[in-house]
N, C-alpha and C positions, 0 to 999 in steps of 0.2 A: 479220030482214028490215025492219024500220022506219027503220034505221041505214041499209041500202043504197039503200032508195027514197030518204031523204034526200041521202045521196051523189050518187045518180043527179037527181034534181032539181036538185041545187048545180052538178052537170057540166054539165048541160042548157043552165041558166043563164047558166053562164061561158061555155059554146061559143055562145051568141044573142051576148053581149057582143061576143066575139071577132069574130063575123061583122059585126056593126052597125059596132064600131070599123073595121077593113078596110076595110069598105065607104065609108067615109066618107073614109079616109086615100087610096084607090086611086082617085084624080080621073080618071085617063085611061082608068080601066076593063080596062088588061090584065093584070091578075090578079097583079100585083107592084106591092110599097111600096117605092120608091128614097128614097134621102136628101132631095130636094126635097120630094118630096109627104109624107115624113112630117114635115117641119119647117114646111113651111107649114100642113097637116094639125093640127098639134097647136098652132101661133100660131092657127090659125080657131077651133078648139073651147076656146081660152082657156087651153090647158095650158103652163104655163112650164117648158123645159126648157135646162139649161147649155150652155155653149157648148160646139159639137161633140160634144153629146149624141144627134143623129140618125145622126150618121155611126158612132158608138159603136156603136149599137143594130144598126144594120145589118149593118155588119162583124161583130159578136160573132153575128147570128143567121143570115147567109147562106151555108147550108153547102156551095151549089154554085157558089158564085164567080161571080153574074150580075148584082152590083150591085143589087139587090134583094132585098125577101124577098115569097114567096108566101104563100098562107093558111097552110099548115102550118109554114112555119120562123116566120111571124108568130105562132102560137097557141101552139108551142113555145118561142118567147124569151121570152114574155110567162110563161107557166107557169113556167117554170125559176125566172125571175127574180121572180116573186112567192115563190117559195118561198124563194128567198134571200132576201128583205125580210121574210118572217115569223119567220126565223131571227134575223134582226140584231134585230127588233121584240122579240122575247122573250128578247134577252138583254140589251138596254135596260131592258125593265120589270122592274127590280130587285123589287119588291114583286108582282108579278102581280096587279096590280088593273086592267089593259087598255089603259094610259093611261102617257105616258111626260111627265114634269116635269123641269124645269132640273137638279134636283138628280142625277135618273139622268143625265141627259147629261154634266153633268159627272163624276160618279163614273165611267159607262164609259171617257170618256177616259182618264182617271186611271189603270183599270187596264192602260190601254194605253199608259201612258209620256206620254202629252199634257195636261199640266195645265193647265187655262185656268181665269177666272176667273168667277164668278158672272155678270158682265154678260155676257160672251162667251157662255157658255151659254146665255143669255135670248134673246140676238142670233140665234143656232142655232134655237133654239125656236120664235121670232117667225116666223122662215122658213118653218117649218113648218107652224104652226098655222094653219090657215084659218077657226075659229070665234072666236079671239082669247080663248078659253080661258087661256090660258099653258100649256096639256095637250096632248099627240099622241095620239088614238085611232089605230087600226088602220086606218082608212077613210081618216083625214087622210094617214098615214104612206105608205099606197101609193096615193094618189093624187099626193103628191108626188114620191115615188122611182120609180114606176112607167117612165117615161120620162126619167127622170134617172139614168143608171146610176153618177154620181160627183161630187154636189154635198153642198154643207155638212157636214154631220156625215159623210159615207163619204169626202168629201176630206181632210176634216182627217186621219181614221184613215190613209188609203192616203199621203197625203202623207208625213206624219212618222211615222208608227209603222216604217218599215221601213228606217230612216236606216241603223240598223246591220251593214247588208248592205258597207255600204262597206269594202273590206278595206286594210287599210295593212302586212298583214304580221306585226303582232301580233295572238295571239288573247288579248287580254285585254277585250274590249268585252265590256258586258251581252246576254246572247243575246235573239233576237226575241221579239216578241208575236203572239199569233194570236188571230183572234175567235173564237166559239164558230161561227160559220158555214163560216170556214175551218177549224177544224178538224174538223167534221163531214161538209164536202165534199170535204176531202182535200186540200185547197187548199197546206196548211201543207208537205210533204213536198217539193211542186214550188217554192215559195219557198223552202226551206233546198237544194235541187239547184241552183237557180239561183245562190244565194249562193257556192255552194260552186265550180262552176265559174266565176262572176265571179273569184271568190278566187284561184282557180288561174291563171287568166289575166293577173292583176294581178300576182300574186308572181312570175309567170313573166317578164314584163315589164318588172320593176326588179328583178330578182335581181344585175345586175351591182352595183347603189347597195347592195343589201343585202350580198353579199360584203366588198364593201368598207368598209360600216360594221363588220361583225365583226372582220375584218382589222386596222383601224385601234383595235378596243376593244383586241385581243389585242397587236399588236405593236408600237404606238405611244407612244412616252414621249418624256419631255423630251429626251433622249441619241439616242434614235430618231426623230426628227419623221418622219411621214408624210406628205407634201400630195396631193391627191385626184388630180393627174393623176400625181406619181411612182408612186403605188401601185397606179395601173390599167398604169401603163408595167411596174412590176414581176412583176404577175401575167400581164400579156402574153407579156413575154419569159421567164416560166418554164411556162407553159402552153400558150399560144396561144389565141385569143379564147373559146374551147369552154370556157377555164378559168374564164371571167368568171361561168358559168353553174354552178359547182360546189357541190353540197348544196341546189339547187334541186329536184332530183327529190323526194329525201324531206320538203322543205318543203310540196310540192303534196300531198305522199301523206297528212300528216298532217291535212289539213282536213276529210275526211269524218267519221273516227272521231274527232277534237275535236268537231266540231259537231253530230254526232248524241249522241253523252255528255253534251255541255253542256244541247244544249234537252232531254234527259230527266230530266238533272238537276234544271234550273231549275224545269221543271214540278211536281217533287217538292219541293222548296224552297217553291216560291212557297206551295203546300197545307200546308205545317208551320210557316211563320213567317207567314201572313195573320191577322192579328188577330179580322177579321172575314169570315167564308167568300164567296167569290167577288169579294172585295174587296183589294187591294194598293197600299198606301200606296208613293212614293216610297224612302221610307230601306227598308222590306221588298224594295221591288225589287232595289235596291242591293245588300243583303245576298243576297238570291238567288240574284244574277246571280255577286255574288264567290262565293261557295261552289258555284257550278255551275261556274265557269273554274277554281277551284282541282281539282274533283272531275276535270274532264276533263283538266286539265295534268298531276293526278297519272297519270293511265290513261296518257295517251301521252309523259310525259317523258322517258322513253329516247331516243323517237324525235327531243327537241328536243336533248340530248346527239351523237346519231348526225349530225344536220344541222348542228351547231356543227363537229364534227371535220370531214366529208365537205366544207365550207366552207373550211376551211383547210387542206387537204390540200395536199400534194403531190406531181406526176405520178411516177403507179406506187407510189403509198403504199399506196393500197387500191383493189383491182377493183371496188368496189361496194359500197351497205349492206351485204350481207350478210360481206361477209370485212370489212367495218368493225369490225360488231358481234362476230363471231368473236374479231377481233384483241384488242380492248378486255376481252371476258370474257376472255381465256386471260390476257393483261399485267396486267390491276387487278383484277378480278374482279365483281362483279355491281354493290358499291358504287359501283362507277364511273359507272353508268346513273343516278344520281340525284346526281351532282354539281351544285353550284348550285341544288338546289330549294327551300331556302331561302329567299335573296335573291330566288327566281322566287314565290313564293307570296306574299312580302310585296309583290313588285311588282304585284301584282293589286290590291289595294285605292285605293293611290291613283292608280293608270292608272284604274280603271273608275268612281271618284269622281269625279274629276274631268272626265274626258269627259264621265260623265252629268250633270254638274251644269251644265259649260259648255255643252252641247246644250241643254238645258230650258230656260236662263238666255236662251241665243239664239234658240232657238224661240219661247218665250212673247214677247219683245220684237218677233218678227217678228208673230206672230199679234196683237196686241196693237193695234199702229202699223199694220199694211200689209194684213192682211187684212181687206179693206173687201165685194168683191164675189166674192173667192173666197178658199178657203184653200190653194189649188195656190201655192205659195212659188218656184217656178219653179227650173230644174236649177242656175244659179249659186247659190241663196240656199241650197238642199240642201247641194252639195258646198261652200260656203264654210264652213256651221255646222259640217259632217262635218272639215272637214280643221281650222278653229281646235280645236273640243274636243278632237280626237285629239293635235294636237300640244302642246296644253296638259298634256295625260293622260301624253304620251310626254315632256314637261320634268319633271314631278314622278317618274315611275319610271325615267328612264333611267338614274342611278347603280346601282341596283338590278340594271338588265339588264346593264348592263356587267362586274359583280361576279359575276354568273352566268354570263355568257360567258366571262370569265378563268378560276373555276372550274371549265367545262365542258372547256377547251382545256389546262388546266396539264398534264395530264401526258405530252401531243403537243408542249410547247415544250421545245427542247432546253434546260437549266439552269434552268428553273422551278422555284419553290418549291412544293412542296403545302401550298397556307396555307389555315385555315377562315376562313369569311366574317368576321369581327372583323379577325382579322391582318391578311387583304388589304386591308381600307379602310383600316384604320389605315398601310399600307405605299405604300397609293396616296397619300392622303394629306400623307404625309411627302415621297416622294420628287417629286409631282408639282403636292402643292395639291389644291385645291378643282376646279378645272376641269381635273384628272385624271378626274376620274370622269363627265367629260363627252367623252370622245374618241368620234370615230367619229359626232358629232349631225350634222355637214353632210350628210354622204350619207343619215344617216337620216332629216333633213328634206327634202332633195332629193326622196326617194322620195314624200311622201305626197301632194303633189298629181296624179303622174301615176297613182299607185298606185289612189286615190279615182275620179280620172276613168275608168281603165279598167274598175276594177271597177264602176262605174256604169253605162257603157254595155254592158257584156258582159251586167251583171243585165239590165237591161231587152231587150236582143236573145235572152235566155234566159228571160223572162218570155214573150213573145210565142213563141218555140218551142212552150213547153210548153202554150200555151192559157190563160196566168192573164190575165184579163180586165185590165185596166188603170181 
């Protein structure tokens, strides 16, 4: 009974606070608060709000789309936003003492793959700390972020942590991280859905270049040089314009199971490998990500083999995925579905390691040198960091990817020997030299920028469509 009374008093006090605040903001007394009133009202009360914060608040709370918040919408937004803030505060307060210090800020960002210096963590904390104690309690946190949907710490998390959604057609990246708030509210599955859809559109858009890469990896050699233009002419002559998209169906189809398995495996590996519960260091994150990638690839690897065979198929060779799988099973047996498995697994480590290291370095360089008033790097910085890091990762792992593709395709190429990995590498080096391991690298690099750009744009549209607040 006493607990109910306390809760009742708290609810009434909160309601009165909302009524008083709404009355102050509704300057023209029309029963709703629009963007200009919110902006002016917050400034008059000395509440600092980030750039575009008033518009974000009204847009996210305005359920009837009348460009303003009535009292019900206003109070509902504040209640929901306060719940999210409390979840975030609790996840940051590692030692549960009711206060956040710079070490907890630094560790929380590190848990999400954002590594910053002690000075940068203190700078973030100082911007929230109202009483100068260099710690932030719940009231300071609430007052600072209640009308700042995405500034400082939240901006850094939002803008930098979801970089891995950029899809370049190779499923070797470290899986995404999610805050406790995102896991509790169910936002994580929306993020994964948006990422999968972005990957599907991106891969479809760059499928002709991907097919050209596979074509050159398997058929190009010193004695049979295939140029980019000559290769496309050959494909168009053999199968017409639609042949440029061969293998794309299964390439898109495998995104969903691979993403789901990788995410679930990653969460389990993090728990097993983390030296301290709730904290994960960068090297532990890399190991967990690599193992999760290996687990997902093992589960869906037969689809990878089918993708290669369908990409290289001639007109009329297979009627579809099922027909292709049936013919491979009949002629070559179950083992055929795991050809190239070893080089594929070995390729995960250099790709993920270099991609993660380069991205971390570029990200930290930007945060240290250019993050003054905002942590928002802008679209070009994000795309630049993602493109450079993935390109470096591909350079390191490409020879293994080429060997994997040739092994997957061996039985379907006339006169091709069935060689194991070691002998195949030796043969390529003897006949074609070191650069023979980089056949098809040009179309592979050509698809990186359009793939990253398409996936980023589609991802943002999907986030908006699924109701994920920016």
